[in-house]
BATOR-425727 format. One line per field, with one value per residue (C-alpha): residue in one letter; x negated, y, z. Coordinates in steps of 0.1 Angstrom, whole numbers. Layout:
rest <- [a;...]
X <- [X;...]
Y <- [Y;...]
Z <- [Z;...]
! end
This chain:
rest <- [m;s;g;r;i;p;r;q;f;i;d;e;l;l;v;r;v;d;i;v;d;l;i;d;s;h;v;p;l;k;k;t;g;t;n;f;i;a;r;c;p;f;h;t;e;k;t;p;s;f;s;v;n;r;n;k;q;f;f;h;c;f;g;c;g;a;s;g;n;a;i;g;f;l;m;d;f;s;h;l;n;f;v;e;a;v;e;s;l;a;a;f;a;g;i;d;i;p;r;e;s;f;e;y;k;t;a;p;k;k;e;d;l;n;s;l;y;v;v;m;e;q;v;a;a;f;y;a;e;q;l;g;s;d;a;k;a;v;d;y;l;r;a;r;g;l;k;s;e;v;i;q;d;f;m;l;g;y;a;p;d;k;w;s;a;l;t;g;r;f;s;q;n;l;l;v;e;a;g;l;m;v;n;k;g;e;g;n;a;y;d;r;f;r;g;r;i;i;f;p;i;r;d;k;r;a;r;i;v;g;f;g;g;r;v;l;d;n;s;l;p;k;y;l;n;s;p;e;t;s;l;f;h;k;g;k;e;v;y;g;l;y;e;l;l;e;k;n;p;k;p;e;r;i;v;v;v;e;g;y;m;d;v;i;a;l;a;q;f;g;i;h;y;a;v;a;t;l;g;t;t;v;s;q;a;h;l;d;l;l;f;r;f;s;s;e;l;v;f;c;f;d;g;d;k;a;g;r;e;a;a;w;r;a;m;e;p;a;f;s;r;l;r;d;g;r;k;i;g;i;m;l;l;p;q;n;y;d;p;d;s;l;v;r;e;e;g;i;d;k;f;g;e;r;i;q;t;a;k;t;l;s;d;y;f;f;q;h;v;s;e;t;l;n;l;s;r;m;e;e;r;v;q;l;a;i;k;a;t;p;y;l;e;k;m;p;e;g;i;f;r;e;e;m;r;a;r;l;k;e;m;s;g;l;t;r;l;d;v;s;k;n;k;a;t;l;k;t;l;q;d;k;k;l;r;q;e;k;s;r;l;s;s;a;r;v;a;i;a;l;l;l;q;n;p;g;l;s;e;i;v;e;q;k;e;i;d;w;r;g;l;e;f;s;g;i;d;l;f;k;n;i;l;q;v;i;l;d;n;r;p;p;n;v;a;v;l;v;e;i;y;r;g;t;d;e;e;k;s;v;k;a;l;a;f;l;e;l;m;v;p;d;d;k;v;d;a;v;f;c;d;a;l;d;r;l;l;a;q;a;k;s;t;s;l;d;r;l;l;a;k;d;k;t;s;g;l;d;q;q;e;k;e;l;l;r;k;l;l;a;n;k]
X <- [-72;-74;-42;-28;-49;-72;-108;-107;-84;-106;-138;-117;-105;-139;-152;-118;-122;-151;-163;-170;-135;-120;-144;-143;-103;-111;-144;-154;-187;-215;-235;-273;-295;-280;-263;-233;-236;-215;-215;-207;-173;-183;-205;-213;-240;-252;-269;-253;-268;-240;-245;-226;-240;-221;-242;-243;-207;-218;-219;-246;-254;-289;-277;-255;-262;-227;-225;-202;-181;-147;-129;-154;-149;-112;-114;-138;-124;-86;-89;-72;-80;-92;-56;-44;-77;-70;-36;-46;-73;-49;-27;-52;-59;-21;-20;0;-18;-9;0;6;-9;-39;-14;-7;24;43;54;81;117;138;165;137;129;167;170;140;153;186;170;147;181;197;167;162;201;193;163;183;212;185;172;206;206;171;166;126;127;155;134;103;123;133;99;88;115;134;173;198;203;162;164;194;177;145;164;146;147;133;121;127;99;104;86;117;141;150;151;185;197;181;165;129;115;126;113;79;77;88;59;86;74;38;36;19;21;42;74;67;67;68;83;56;69;76;83;78;95;104;97;115;94;115;106;120;150;159;150;133;100;80;81;56;59;44;41;60;26;-11;-19;-37;-30;-13;4;10;22;40;12;9;40;55;76;52;14;6;-18;11;36;40;64;88;90;128;139;119;137;168;163;148;143;119;94;75;47;43;23;3;-2;-13;13;50;57;40;63;93;85;81;112;129;116;128;99;113;82;58;51;22;0;3;-28;-50;-72;-55;-55;-54;-17;-7;-15;-1;32;32;26;54;78;52;26;11;-1;-16;-37;-31;-56;-62;-92;-114;-140;-121;-98;-129;-140;-105;-103;-137;-126;-98;-122;-131;-93;-83;-110;-99;-63;-68;-57;-47;-16;-19;-34;-47;-53;-72;-56;-76;-62;-75;-95;-69;-41;-19;7;35;20;5;42;59;34;31;66;78;70;31;28;42;14;-8;3;4;-28;-45;-78;-84;-98;-126;-135;-133;-155;-184;-184;-187;-212;-234;-231;-265;-283;-304;-297;-326;-349;-351;-356;-320;-303;-312;-296;-267;-262;-271;-244;-215;-218;-207;-174;-169;-177;-144;-123;-103;-112;-97;-99;-105;-132;-154;-145;-159;-188;-196;-190;-222;-243;-238;-245;-272;-290;-294;-282;-280;-261;-281;-294;-306;-344;-338;-319;-349;-375;-354;-350;-388;-396;-368;-384;-419;-405;-387;-417;-439;-415;-413;-451;-447;-422;-432;-431;-406;-381;-385;-377;-349;-335;-336;-323;-293;-285;-290;-275;-282;-318;-309;-315;-352;-355;-338;-364;-394;-379;-396;-404;-394;-409;-435;-431;-432;-428;-411;-375;-374;-342;-326;-337;-325;-292;-285;-299;-275;-246;-251;-256;-226;-202;-217;-207;-208;-221;-236;-202;-187;-219;-219;-178;-187;-207;-185;-182;-214;-247;-264;-238;-257;-291;-273;-258;-291;-309;-279;-285;-323;-336;-366;-369;-371;-361;-334;-355;-381;-360;-369;-407;-406;-387;-410;-442;-427;-416;-449;-467;-447;-448;-484;-490;-462;-486;-516;-502;-487;-525;-544;-515;-516;-557;-557;-534;-555;-586;-566;-535;-538;-510;-481;-476;-451;-474;-505;-485;-479;-514;-526;-500;-510;-547;-539;-522;-548]
Y <- [-535;-523;-521;-546;-578;-581;-585;-618;-633;-626;-638;-674;-675;-674;-701;-724;-722;-747;-723;-754;-765;-733;-727;-762;-757;-729;-737;-774;-778;-803;-813;-808;-811;-790;-769;-771;-756;-745;-724;-692;-679;-643;-643;-663;-688;-723;-735;-735;-704;-699;-719;-724;-736;-749;-740;-704;-704;-682;-683;-664;-664;-661;-651;-622;-615;-621;-629;-631;-653;-668;-635;-619;-648;-646;-609;-610;-646;-637;-596;-592;-562;-572;-578;-600;-620;-624;-634;-659;-675;-677;-695;-720;-725;-733;-705;-673;-638;-620;-584;-572;-598;-623;-655;-675;-680;-712;-728;-713;-731;-749;-722;-694;-708;-711;-671;-663;-684;-666;-632;-640;-650;-615;-596;-615;-605;-571;-566;-584;-555;-528;-543;-532;-498;-490;-480;-480;-517;-525;-511;-527;-562;-553;-539;-576;-592;-609;-618;-614;-654;-661;-631;-644;-680;-668;-642;-615;-583;-547;-531;-495;-475;-466;-472;-481;-496;-526;-510;-509;-536;-563;-573;-556;-585;-612;-588;-585;-625;-632;-607;-583;-555;-547;-539;-508;-512;-496;-511;-493;-509;-502;-522;-546;-545;-508;-499;-536;-561;-591;-628;-650;-681;-710;-745;-775;-775;-740;-722;-688;-689;-659;-634;-618;-584;-568;-530;-511;-495;-505;-494;-518;-544;-551;-583;-587;-621;-625;-631;-664;-671;-700;-705;-694;-715;-703;-730;-755;-740;-732;-710;-723;-757;-756;-740;-769;-795;-780;-785;-817;-836;-859;-843;-861;-836;-802;-774;-753;-717;-688;-661;-654;-639;-671;-694;-670;-665;-701;-710;-684;-701;-735;-747;-753;-775;-749;-737;-714;-713;-680;-662;-694;-718;-755;-774;-812;-801;-784;-817;-840;-821;-821;-855;-864;-854;-861;-885;-859;-821;-798;-772;-738;-712;-680;-682;-652;-656;-659;-686;-709;-703;-715;-744;-758;-747;-773;-800;-808;-813;-832;-861;-870;-872;-889;-927;-948;-940;-902;-879;-845;-820;-788;-762;-732;-702;-682;-652;-620;-644;-656;-682;-654;-636;-668;-681;-650;-648;-682;-698;-727;-754;-743;-740;-772;-790;-770;-788;-821;-818;-804;-818;-847;-840;-866;-846;-813;-825;-840;-813;-785;-805;-810;-779;-762;-794;-807;-845;-858;-848;-874;-848;-833;-865;-870;-836;-847;-874;-854;-827;-853;-883;-862;-856;-894;-905;-884;-904;-934;-970;-980;-987;-947;-943;-973;-958;-923;-941;-957;-928;-910;-941;-936;-899;-902;-931;-943;-980;-970;-939;-937;-906;-900;-901;-876;-856;-861;-849;-818;-815;-816;-791;-766;-772;-765;-732;-724;-728;-707;-682;-686;-680;-645;-635;-610;-614;-589;-602;-638;-626;-605;-631;-658;-635;-627;-665;-674;-648;-671;-661;-628;-645;-649;-612;-602;-626;-605;-573;-555;-519;-503;-471;-462;-495;-491;-518;-519;-530;-520;-502;-530;-554;-533;-527;-564;-573;-545;-557;-591;-581;-563;-585;-619;-635;-673;-674;-656;-656;-634;-612;-600;-594;-570;-553;-549;-512;-503;-490;-519;-544;-549;-561;-578;-599;-607;-617;-639;-664;-660;-696;-698;-740;-738;-774;-767;-781;-754;-726;-711;-716;-703;-670;-667;-667;-645;-619;-620;-614;-587;-571;-571;-557;-528;-522;-520;-496;-477;-476;-468;-438;-423;-425;-408;-381;-375;-366;-340;-323;-338;-356;-346;-362;-383;-399;-398;-419;-445;-445;-453;-482;-497;-493;-514;-539;-545]
Z <- [326;360;381;359;360;390;383;407;384;352;371;383;346;330;357;351;310;296;268;245;249;238;208;195;191;169;151;154;174;171;200;197;227;254;234;205;173;143;111;125;120;120;90;58;64;49;79;116;135;161;193;223;259;284;313;304;294;263;226;208;168;159;126;130;165;178;212;245;269;262;263;241;214;214;209;179;166;169;167;201;224;260;277;246;252;288;281;253;276;303;282;270;306;313;341;344;352;382;379;414;437;435;440;411;398;398;364;348;357;335;341;332;302;292;302;280;250;254;250;223;202;213;204;170;164;172;147;120;128;126;92;75;87;80;45;44;56;30;2;13;9;-22;-36;-23;-44;-15;-18;7;8;17;44;58;61;78;99;89;107;118;146;149;150;186;219;237;213;236;269;283;261;278;310;312;332;306;278;294;301;265;255;237;257;270;307;315;354;380;362;328;295;260;228;210;178;163;127;116;96;119;113;139;149;153;167;153;176;160;195;189;204;192;165;138;124;94;91;60;49;48;84;109;124;93;110;148;166;198;227;243;265;282;251;227;217;183;186;184;163;124;109;84;98;114;77;60;81;75;38;39;70;56;26;4;13;33;19;48;36;55;60;65;30;13;32;23;-14;-20;-5;-26;-59;-48;-26;4;19;30;65;79;105;128;124;135;122;115;148;157;174;143;121;148;146;106;104;121;91;62;53;27;36;13;27;4;7;-12;-34;-17;7;39;22;14;49;63;42;56;93;87;81;116;130;93;100;135;123;90;97;65;51;53;28;27;1;-5;-32;-34;-54;-83;-72;-60;-58;-29;-30;-31;-61;-81;-80;-92;-120;-133;-119;-99;-126;-128;-93;-86;-109;-87;-55;-69;-86;-54;-48;-24;9;-1;-32;-16;14;-6;-31;-1;18;-16;-33;-20;-21;-48;-47;-70;-36;-11;19;7;2;41;50;32;55;85;75;65;91;122;103;92;126;136;113;128;120;88;47;43;66;50;15;27;42;10;-10;12;8;-27;-29;-6;-19;19;28;62;75;112;105;144;137;111;136;163;140;134;169;178;151;166;201;188;175;206;228;207;211;248;253;237;260;285;324;326;298;313;349;336;315;342;368;344;336;373;392;426;418;435;469;459;452;483;505;490;504;475;476;444;449;422;405;368;341;310;316;354;352;337;363;389;375;371;407;419;401;413;448;445;427;435;402;401;365;337;319;346;351;315;316;344;317;291;276;293;278;289;273;242;260;286;260;242;274;283;256;256;253;279;278;318;332;356;387;378;373;406;406;371;382;413;392;365;392;410;379;372;403;402;371;380;412;390;362;394;411;377;370;405;407;369;384;418;396;374;389;425;441;464;500;489;460;485;508;480;468;501;505;469;479;513;496;470]
! end
């Protein structure tokens, strides 16, 4: 990172992006009090324990312990390294990353974009040429059962297993801008794709906007996508759409699968109406794009745990786009099968039947929200309404929405779906628990957490002109460390402060304290911090005094310790 992406830019990026908007574009969030919650995307759970705080710009899961800022979320959720996560976050914010200065670039000009499209086309042709000359790549595609016709239709290629296969053939600046080369700084760069089967990603106008690459063995990462660029935004593009529209501009339905090979395998078997999201959750942008061409979408997910979780994550954007006349189906495959393997085993007719008989969104939704509930109990029927209502409220007004509400009333036995009183009761219980937890917190934990969550409190500490010599309390080293980092860097919020600790020994402790809920009103933060700090310092001085007095009676004190003892006795 150092020398390539300025720290100042990273700090400003974390200030500019609202973590709630970012996470909500990947995982549907629901507002509860000052926080936003969801079922954690990093582990399986039945009730939401994943919380996002807008003021702190931080997320935390009380179930698995995952936590961090916007960059950390992208690294964990999308399996990105640090630089890729910063690139993705910058693309989300709509700004470019300065590499050699702190001045932001202006938006790409039209002629610059045209140059990028040209180089993408040229590189795709180069990769296609390399495919024919590499025996291992050809053998791999043959082993996967792909015919030459479908290979040509999807413009498949091969990236040579070299660090600089593209160097000298194309403009390095354009390659870096297009995401095809990774900039190492000082004018050096290397090929992003090496030793991989290449899948060009074309938009609906046939322009190549990005690439996907798959290794020939089982090494990781198995799949690698182009990073976010001025041409490529994976949250807005789907793989195979251009090829689909070439076969049928107005398909009866579109099947949404998870992988490149799934799209290609289905096309080879005559199912030319499949597309794939590019390693991301189905988004509203994906749905808006696909509903332009068909009124029926079928989400096809693997039958494993990851597939079931992906199906549920698709609910939030789906409900907000389900106006009358549109249909969405959910098709979960048998365990240990994906579309590629299943269509080869059972054939096109049987697979086509699965598509046509896919579970309707309404059936899937109500089955999912009620599967852990005993609806013979009133409390759990109320819980059903609490879980289901927020999704139904996202639906556009219309007949389908009213039918969904009628079904919820029938299942819950409630005549009204206003569950605000139940929510208020639940929140009261949660708040009581938090207050109980707060009463057990030590002064040190409160002071450190407040300082971390409110870096501006460092001014109060400075004003006290504390003499730290001889002071002892649990957590003093961490408190002093955080204070010094704040004074040295002046971070504007906790998200930026936590980022400074990435990769350090203190990172785990800092992240845990960053989301510690202290239940302190904004207008009371200064007073509570001062009170906790004063009590902490008093306890520390008392501890130091007792230690020095005890040592004086046994082994004696050196000159420095005697001076400190006199000072503590005078202050007492």
